[in-house]
C-alpha positions in Angstrom: 113.3 101.8 70.6 113.0 103.8 73.8 109.7 103.6 75.8 108.1 106.6 77.4 107.6 106.5 81.2 103.8 106.1 80.9 104.4 102.9 78.9 106.6 101.2 81.5 105.6 97.8 82.7 106.4 96.3 86.1 109.8 94.7 86.2 108.6 92.0 88.6 106.3 90.9 85.8 109.4 89.4 84.0 109.4 86.6 86.6 105.6 86.0 86.4 105.7 86.1 82.5 108.6 83.6 82.4 106.7 81.3 84.8 103.4 81.6 83.0 102.2 84.1 80.4 98.6 83.6 81.5 99.4 84.3 85.1 101.2 87.5 84.1 98.2 88.6 82.0 95.7 87.9 84.7 97.7 89.9 87.2 99.0 92.8 85.0 96.3 93.2 82.3 93.1 92.0 84.0 94.4 93.2 87.4 93.4 90.0 89.2 95.4 88.7 92.1 95.1 86.3 95.0 97.3 85.5 97.9 98.4 82.1 99.2 101.0 81.0 101.7 103.8 81.2 99.1 103.1 84.8 98.1 102.6 85.9 101.8 106.0 84.4 102.7 107.5 86.1 99.8 106.1 89.5 100.8 107.5 89.1 104.3 110.9 88.2 103.0 111.0 91.2 100.7 109.9 93.5 103.6 112.9 92.3 105.6 115.2 92.8 102.7 114.0 96.4 102.1 114.2 97.3 105.8 113.6 101.0 105.9 115.0 101.6 102.4 118.4 102.4 103.9 122.0 102.6 102.6 124.9 101.3 104.6 128.7 101.0 104.2 130.8 98.0 105.1 134.4 98.6 104.2 134.7 98.4 100.4 131.0 97.6 100.1 128.0 99.9 99.9 124.5 98.3 100.4 121.4 100.0 99.1 117.9 98.6 100.0 114.7 99.1 98.1 116.3 100.9 95.2 114.1 102.0 92.4 115.3 101.2 88.9 114.1 101.5 85.3 115.0 100.9 81.7 113.7 102.9 78.7 115.1 100.3 76.3 113.1 97.5 78.0 110.2 99.7 79.0 110.1 98.5 82.6 110.5 99.8 86.1 110.5 98.4 89.6 112.5 98.0 92.9 115.6 96.0 93.7 115.5 94.3 97.0 119.2 95.0 97.5 121.9 96.5 95.4 125.5 96.0 96.5 128.1 98.5 95.2 131.6 96.9 95.3 134.7 99.1 95.1 136.1 98.4 91.6 138.0 100.0 88.8 135.3 98.7 86.5 132.6 100.6 88.4 131.2 104.1 88.2 131.5 107.2 90.3 128.7 107.7 92.9 127.7 111.1 94.2 129.2 111.8 97.6 131.5 108.7 97.5 135.2 108.5 96.6 136.4 106.0 94.0 134.3 103.8 91.6 131.7 101.3 92.5 130.3 98.3 90.6 126.6 97.6 91.2 125.4 94.1 91.9 121.7 93.3 92.4 120.6 90.8 95.0 117.0 89.4 94.8 115.4 87.7 97.7 113.1 84.8 97.1 111.2 82.4 99.4 111.7 78.6 98.9 114.8 77.1 97.2 116.5 77.5 93.8 114.2 76.6 90.9 114.7 74.5 87.8 113.3 77.2 85.5 115.0 80.5 84.8 112.1 82.8 85.9 114.0 84.2 88.9 117.3 84.5 87.0 115.5 86.4 84.2 114.1 88.9 86.7 117.5 89.4 88.3 119.1 89.9 84.9 116.5 92.6 84.1 117.4 94.4 87.3 121.0 94.4 86.3 120.2 95.7 82.8 118.2 98.5 84.4 121.2 99.4 86.6 123.6 99.4 83.7 121.4 101.8 81.7 120.7 104.1 84.6 124.3 104.3 85.8 125.9 104.1 82.3 128.2 101.3 83.5 129.8 98.3 81.9 127.9 95.0 81.8 127.5 93.5 85.3 129.0 90.0 85.0 127.0 88.4 87.8 124.4 88.9 90.5 122.8 86.9 93.4 119.6 85.2 94.3 119.0 84.7 98.0 116.6 81.9 98.9 114.8 81.9 102.3 114.5 78.1 102.6 118.2 77.5 102.1 119.3 80.9 103.6 122.1 81.0 101.0 123.0 82.9 97.9 123.1 81.5 94.4 125.4 83.1 91.9 123.8 84.0 88.6 126.0 84.6 85.5 124.5 87.4 83.5 125.5 86.1 80.1 124.3 87.2 76.6 121.8 84.4 76.3 120.0 85.5 79.5 120.1 89.1 78.4 118.6 88.3 75.0 115.8 86.3 76.7 115.0 89.3 78.9 114.7 91.5 75.8 112.5 89.0 74.0 110.2 88.7 77.1 110.0 92.4 77.4 109.0 92.8 73.7 106.3 90.1 74.1 105.0 91.6 77.3 104.6 95.0 75.7 102.8 93.4 72.7 100.3 91.5 74.8 99.7 94.5 77.0 99.1 96.7 73.9 96.6 94.1 72.6 95.1 93.6 76.1 95.3 89.9 75.3 95.2 87.1 78.0 96.7 83.8 76.7 94.7 80.6 77.0 95.4 78.1 79.7 98.2 75.6 79.2 98.0 73.3 82.3 101.2 72.1 83.9 102.3 70.7 87.2 103.2 74.3 88.3 99.5 75.2 88.3 99.0 73.7 91.7 101.5 76.2 93.2 100.0 79.2 91.5 98.1 81.7 93.7 95.8 82.4 90.7 94.7 78.8 90.3 91.1 79.5 91.4 90.9 82.5 89.1 92.5 80.8 86.1 90.7 77.5 86.5 93.1 75.4 84.4 91.0 72.3 84.7 88.3 73.9 82.5 90.8 73.7 79.6 90.4 70.0 79.6 86.6 70.1 79.3 86.5 71.5 75.8 84.5 74.4 74.4 80.8 74.8 74.4 80.8 75.1 70.6 82.5 71.7 70.3 79.9 70.2 72.7 77.0 71.5 70.7 78.4 70.3 67.4 78.8 66.8 68.9 75.3 66.8 70.2 73.8 68.0 66.9 75.7 65.2 65.0 74.0 62.7 67.2 70.6 63.9 66.2 69.1 61.4 63.6 
């Protein structure tokens, strides 16, 4: 299935969806958002990475910043912080450049490497967009740069990660079509979420009004 452009969803939503489906729905379906220190630091890091949306050449390396990408197969579009093009026989020709170049996305994140795969899934989606756009072979690996450690982490873009990106994309489109916001599933990660005050995860523990009324009616002699 190929999605039309007007049905594309935001590529960055892959990361939010993998972190919390409810957070994604609040932000991308209900259009609710709130900033906190973590999101502000993240925006500043991305602005430095994009840096005038320029392209530069360093020997056998081309660096493109703020590159727009899309995938009709996944039905997503967005912007890569950085795409490095490495001179390689496995690469593709680029207009105005000699030889062949293999694209490698680099995503910038605040903080340090996470235990979950949310960042890796977003990065893999970027690579899949580049492969489709440039009609190139599978990109074997890409990089996550974390502001707290000031170091890159290598991410292997294996079949398992790619299949999970496809599954998330399908589920995102289904929820968006239904305009459905999943219920709260409180976890320790809720404390770090910028949408905590909008989501109100603690209310999930209170129980429904209907259950409360049933209980009160049962107490009536």
